[in-house]
Residue frames as qw, qx, qy, qz and C-alpha x, y, z in Angstrom:
[[0.861, 0.212, -0.319, 0.335, -21.81, 16.81, -20.02],
 [0.622, -0.687, -0.057, 0.371, -19.23, 17.30, -17.37],
 [0.212, 0.949, -0.233, 0.012, -16.73, 20.12, -17.87],
 [0.082, -0.665, 0.738, -0.079, -13.86, 18.09, -16.37],
 [0.936, 0.039, -0.306, -0.172, -12.86, 14.48, -16.82],
 [0.596, -0.649, 0.469, -0.060, -11.09, 12.37, -14.34],
 [0.673, 0.566, -0.475, -0.041, -7.91, 10.74, -15.68],
 [0.662, 0.145, -0.658, 0.329, -6.30, 9.19, -12.63],
 [0.654, -0.738, -0.067, -0.150, -6.09, 8.79, -8.86],
 [0.166, 0.686, -0.605, 0.367, -2.93, 9.62, -6.87],
 [0.866, -0.211, -0.454, -0.010, -1.97, 6.44, -5.01],
 [0.729, -0.595, -0.044, 0.336, 1.13, 7.49, -3.14],
 [0.016, -0.901, 0.350, 0.254, 4.41, 9.44, -3.16],
 [0.938, 0.263, 0.024, 0.223, 7.21, 8.20, -5.40],
 [0.610, 0.342, -0.208, 0.683, 10.81, 8.86, -4.44],
 [0.442, -0.525, -0.391, 0.614, 11.97, 11.76, -2.22],
 [0.192, -0.075, 0.145, 0.968, 11.54, 14.84, -4.37],
 [0.367, 0.351, 0.351, -0.787, 7.73, 15.03, -4.29],
 [0.330, 0.108, -0.726, -0.594, 6.77, 12.86, -7.31],
 [0.671, 0.029, 0.468, -0.574, 3.39, 11.11, -7.16],
 [0.092, -0.008, 0.952, 0.292, 2.35, 7.77, -8.44],
 [0.510, 0.202, 0.055, -0.834, -0.91, 7.80, -10.34],
 [0.407, 0.228, 0.883, 0.042, -3.35, 4.98, -11.12],
 [0.116, 0.060, -0.463, -0.876, -4.65, 5.71, -14.58],
 [0.437, 0.443, 0.668, -0.409, -8.46, 5.98, -15.14],
 [0.505, 0.661, -0.247, -0.497, -7.96, 6.11, -18.83],
 [0.955, 0.122, 0.268, 0.042, -7.36, 3.22, -21.31],
 [0.696, 0.573, -0.116, 0.417, -4.21, 4.92, -22.73],
 [0.660, -0.599, -0.086, 0.445, -1.34, 5.32, -20.35],
 [0.520, 0.180, 0.230, 0.802, 0.61, 7.13, -23.03],
 [0.043, -0.839, -0.386, -0.381, -1.94, 9.98, -22.70],
 [0.508, -0.806, -0.149, 0.264, -0.13, 11.12, -19.58],
 [0.610, -0.045, 0.215, 0.761, 2.99, 12.07, -21.69],
 [0.185, 0.548, 0.393, 0.715, 0.90, 14.88, -23.24],
 [0.328, -0.832, -0.443, 0.062, -0.20, 16.43, -20.06],
 [0.301, 0.496, -0.135, 0.803, 0.77, 20.11, -19.48],
 [0.275, -0.297, 0.406, -0.819, -1.63, 20.82, -16.53],
 [0.386, -0.339, -0.857, -0.049, -3.99, 18.77, -14.43],
 [0.417, -0.570, 0.021, -0.708, -6.70, 19.84, -11.95],
 [0.455, -0.121, -0.808, 0.355, -6.49, 18.74, -8.38],
 [0.137, -0.610, -0.599, 0.500, -9.40, 19.82, -6.16],
 [0.274, 0.886, 0.373, 0.013, -10.38, 22.26, -8.87],
 [0.182, -0.873, 0.270, 0.364, -7.00, 23.96, -8.86],
 [0.782, 0.600, -0.144, 0.085, -4.85, 23.88, -12.09],
 [0.604, -0.622, 0.436, 0.243, -1.27, 22.48, -11.48],
 [0.481, 0.698, -0.479, -0.229, 1.53, 22.44, -14.02],
 [0.976, -0.045, 0.182, 0.108, 2.89, 18.95, -14.91],
 [0.095, -0.834, 0.496, 0.222, 6.79, 19.32, -14.95],
 [0.116, 0.420, -0.882, -0.178, 7.68, 15.59, -15.75],
 [0.887, 0.027, 0.103, -0.450, 6.06, 12.31, -16.61],
 [0.018, 0.374, -0.923, -0.085, 7.52, 8.80, -16.32],
 [0.829, -0.029, -0.168, -0.532, 5.53, 5.76, -17.24],
 [0.352, -0.323, 0.867, -0.142, 5.73, 2.47, -15.41],
 [0.022, 0.112, 0.954, 0.278, 4.07, -0.77, -16.47],
 [0.141, -0.600, -0.755, -0.225, 0.67, 0.15, -15.22],
 [0.274, -0.814, -0.323, 0.398, 1.15, 3.55, -13.46],
 [0.410, 0.737, 0.002, 0.537, 2.31, 7.05, -14.27],
 [0.535, -0.486, -0.268, 0.637, 4.72, 8.95, -12.06],
 [0.192, 0.848, 0.228, 0.438, 4.27, 12.78, -12.21],
 [0.392, -0.265, -0.253, 0.844, 6.41, 15.65, -10.88],
 [0.022, 0.845, 0.474, 0.246, 4.07, 18.59, -10.35],
 [0.213, 0.543, -0.158, 0.796, 4.94, 22.20, -9.85],
 [0.377, -0.584, 0.248, -0.675, 5.01, 23.18, -6.13],
 [0.942, -0.297, 0.040, -0.151, 5.17, 19.57, -4.91],
 [0.384, 0.716, -0.536, 0.231, 8.77, 19.23, -3.79],
 [0.183, -0.413, 0.800, -0.396, 8.71, 16.92, -0.75],
 [0.236, -0.187, -0.952, -0.056, 7.48, 13.48, 0.20],
 [0.054, 0.402, 0.674, -0.618, 5.17, 15.20, 2.71],
 [0.363, 0.399, -0.107, -0.835, 3.62, 17.48, 0.06],
 [0.414, 0.133, -0.778, -0.454, 3.12, 14.41, -2.12],
 [0.137, -0.191, -0.933, 0.273, 1.62, 12.47, 0.70],
 [0.254, 0.390, 0.403, -0.788, -1.08, 15.17, 1.26],
 [0.486, 0.297, -0.374, -0.732, -2.21, 14.50, -2.38],
 [0.008, -0.027, 0.999, 0.031, -2.81, 10.73, -1.72],
 [0.207, 0.486, 0.825, -0.200, -6.34, 9.62, -2.77],
 [0.251, 0.653, 0.050, -0.713, -6.98, 12.82, -4.73],
 [0.696, 0.468, 0.520, 0.163, -8.08, 12.59, -8.42],
 [0.202, -0.357, 0.355, 0.840, -6.51, 14.22, -11.46],
 [0.485, 0.686, 0.531, -0.112, -8.78, 15.83, -13.93],
 [0.268, -0.034, 0.413, 0.870, -8.42, 17.64, -17.23],
 [0.416, 0.459, 0.091, -0.779, -10.73, 20.13, -18.94],
 [0.748, 0.395, 0.525, -0.090, -12.95, 18.41, -21.50],
 [0.513, 0.844, -0.107, -0.117, -11.50, 20.73, -24.29],
 [0.005, 0.723, -0.690, -0.030, -8.02, 19.37, -23.39],
 [0.763, -0.125, 0.609, -0.179, -9.09, 15.75, -23.42],
 [0.208, -0.182, 0.807, 0.522, -8.02, 13.29, -26.12],
 [0.570, 0.264, -0.236, -0.742, -10.31, 13.11, -29.05],
 [0.590, -0.025, 0.784, -0.194, -12.28, 9.87, -29.13],
 [0.018, 0.006, -0.838, -0.546, -12.96, 7.58, -32.07],
 [0.590, -0.149, -0.282, -0.742, -16.56, 7.05, -33.26],
 [0.833, -0.279, -0.419, -0.229, -18.62, 4.97, -30.91],
 [0.585, -0.013, -0.549, 0.598, -16.14, 5.60, -28.07],
 [0.379, -0.823, -0.181, -0.383, -17.25, 7.45, -24.82],
 [0.118, 0.487, -0.596, 0.628, -15.60, 8.80, -21.78],
 [0.395, -0.295, -0.842, 0.220, -16.42, 6.74, -18.64],
 [0.023, -0.242, -0.387, 0.889, -17.42, 9.95, -16.90],
 [0.401, 0.110, -0.265, -0.870, -20.10, 10.49, -19.52],
 [0.545, -0.158, -0.775, -0.278, -21.50, 6.92, -19.26],
 [0.214, -0.224, -0.762, 0.569, -21.75, 7.13, -15.43],
 [0.221, 0.354, 0.363, -0.833, -25.22, 8.21, -14.62],
 [0.428, 0.112, -0.564, -0.698, -26.81, 7.16, -17.94],
 [0.711, 0.051, 0.504, -0.488, -30.12, 5.31, -17.55],
 [0.049, 0.191, -0.897, -0.396, -30.09, 2.02, -19.37],
 [0.725, 0.236, 0.255, -0.595, -33.20, 0.64, -21.11],
 [0.469, 0.028, 0.815, 0.338, -33.65, -2.51, -23.22],
 [0.081, 0.036, -0.531, -0.843, -34.97, -2.09, -26.65],
 [0.261, -0.531, -0.775, -0.220, -38.45, -3.07, -25.36],
 [0.176, -0.717, -0.071, -0.670, -38.46, -0.11, -23.12],
 [0.776, -0.522, -0.334, 0.118, -37.68, -1.77, -19.71],
 [0.016, -0.876, 0.338, -0.343, -35.76, 0.50, -17.39],
 [0.852, 0.027, -0.444, 0.276, -32.67, -1.52, -16.04],
 [0.611, -0.669, -0.109, 0.409, -31.17, 1.19, -13.94],
 [0.175, 0.967, -0.186, 0.005, -28.32, 3.66, -14.08],
 [0.797, 0.319, -0.320, 0.401, -24.69, 2.94, -14.95],
 [0.582, -0.805, 0.037, 0.111, -22.75, 3.23, -11.72],
 [0.265, -0.696, 0.557, 0.368, -19.32, 2.60, -13.28],
 [0.796, 0.530, -0.243, -0.164, -17.55, 1.07, -16.18],
 [0.753, -0.440, 0.474, 0.121, -15.30, -1.84, -15.68],
 [0.429, 0.686, -0.534, -0.244, -12.28, -2.35, -18.01],
 [0.928, -0.157, 0.327, -0.088, -11.83, -6.09, -18.54],
 [0.363, -0.424, 0.665, 0.497, -9.14, -6.00, -21.28],
 [0.273, 0.251, 0.824, 0.429, -11.29, -7.55, -24.01],
 [0.122, -0.587, -0.453, -0.660, -14.26, -5.18, -23.61],
 [0.149, -0.218, 0.416, -0.870, -15.76, -2.78, -21.07],
 [0.287, -0.454, -0.843, 0.012, -18.59, -3.78, -18.80],
 [0.238, -0.511, -0.043, -0.825, -21.28, -1.41, -17.80],
 [0.295, -0.175, -0.838, 0.424, -22.15, -1.96, -14.07],
 [0.446, -0.495, -0.178, -0.724, -25.64, -1.24, -12.79],
 [0.108, 0.109, -0.823, 0.547, -26.01, -1.63, -9.03],
 [0.291, 0.346, 0.639, -0.622, -29.77, -0.88, -8.55],
 [0.708, -0.380, 0.211, -0.557, -32.53, -1.78, -8.71],
 [0.969, -0.087, 0.220, 0.066, -30.86, -5.25, -9.41],
 [0.298, -0.650, 0.560, 0.419, -27.14, -5.65, -10.02],
 [0.822, 0.514, 0.246, -0.012, -26.41, -6.12, -13.66],
 [0.380, -0.527, 0.498, 0.574, -23.20, -6.36, -15.59],
 [0.685, 0.675, 0.213, -0.170, -23.62, -5.39, -19.35],
 [0.656, -0.090, 0.415, 0.623, -20.82, -6.24, -21.81],
 [0.208, 0.776, -0.058, -0.593, -20.17, -3.11, -23.93],
 [0.400, 0.021, 0.786, 0.471, -20.36, -5.00, -27.26],
 [0.260, 0.171, -0.354, -0.882, -21.94, -3.73, -30.47],
 [0.354, -0.216, -0.856, -0.308, -24.13, -6.85, -30.52],
 [0.318, -0.517, -0.726, 0.322, -25.66, -5.81, -27.11],
 [0.073, -0.572, -0.185, 0.796, -25.35, -1.98, -26.85],
 [0.410, 0.598, 0.621, 0.297, -27.67, -0.69, -29.48],
 [0.148, 0.786, 0.150, 0.582, -27.62, 3.10, -28.88],
 [0.488, -0.377, -0.309, 0.725, -25.67, 5.57, -26.62],
 [0.057, 0.803, 0.255, 0.536, -27.07, 9.05, -26.25],
 [0.474, -0.090, -0.439, 0.758, -24.74, 10.98, -23.87],
 [0.111, -0.273, -0.002, -0.956, -26.77, 14.24, -24.22],
 [0.670, -0.360, -0.274, -0.589, -29.95, 12.47, -23.07],
 [0.238, -0.420, 0.785, -0.390, -28.07, 10.27, -20.56],
 [0.861, 0.131, 0.215, -0.442, -29.58, 7.27, -22.21],
 [0.008, -0.379, 0.885, 0.271, -28.25, 3.85, -23.24],
 [0.862, 0.128, 0.055, -0.487, -30.35, 1.18, -25.11],
 [0.188, -0.364, 0.910, 0.054, -29.38, -2.49, -25.03],
 [0.529, -0.019, -0.764, -0.370, -30.66, -5.66, -26.46],
 [0.765, -0.468, -0.014, -0.442, -33.13, -7.47, -24.10],
 [0.266, -0.587, 0.743, -0.179, -31.21, -9.27, -21.41],
 [0.862, 0.017, 0.477, -0.171, -32.76, -12.63, -22.23],
 [0.798, 0.598, -0.071, -0.017, -31.02, -12.49, -25.64],
 [0.484, 0.650, -0.475, 0.342, -27.54, -12.31, -24.29],
 [0.213, -0.520, 0.678, -0.474, -27.51, -13.52, -20.61],
 [0.514, -0.058, -0.855, -0.032, -27.94, -16.85, -18.87],
 [0.407, -0.330, 0.358, -0.773, -30.52, -15.75, -16.30],
 [0.028, 0.084, 0.984, -0.155, -32.09, -18.64, -14.23]]
């Protein structure tokens, strides 16, 4: 498992005192209120203040005091140490842990590797790009087993839940 988890991407400066606007890569925007430190390019940075907008977080970081300094952070990701991450409920997984898991159907057919997880609002969708693009709804009726340690996900056979031609 990865030691660090990505929680957001810096999109642009906010205001004139070096605040940054962050696109959350977590399903709980409120989680940003609890941040004391984040990692940017592997360096720990103290979080001084957090404001929440409708769909973004605005952070004031120690040492970032100008628009120019904030601009240099554009496009960088915010990470936290796994030990500092929120505790997950049973049968919940960090997206970072699902990426790279190999997906098999319950008959043993290798369907590919999870490239990303798409949040749709009602349920997540596992995105496999190769060997054939496949979108798998992350529903209990479809996803039968997730073994993060072994990087393996087992789903019901595709013909049971999809409308393939």
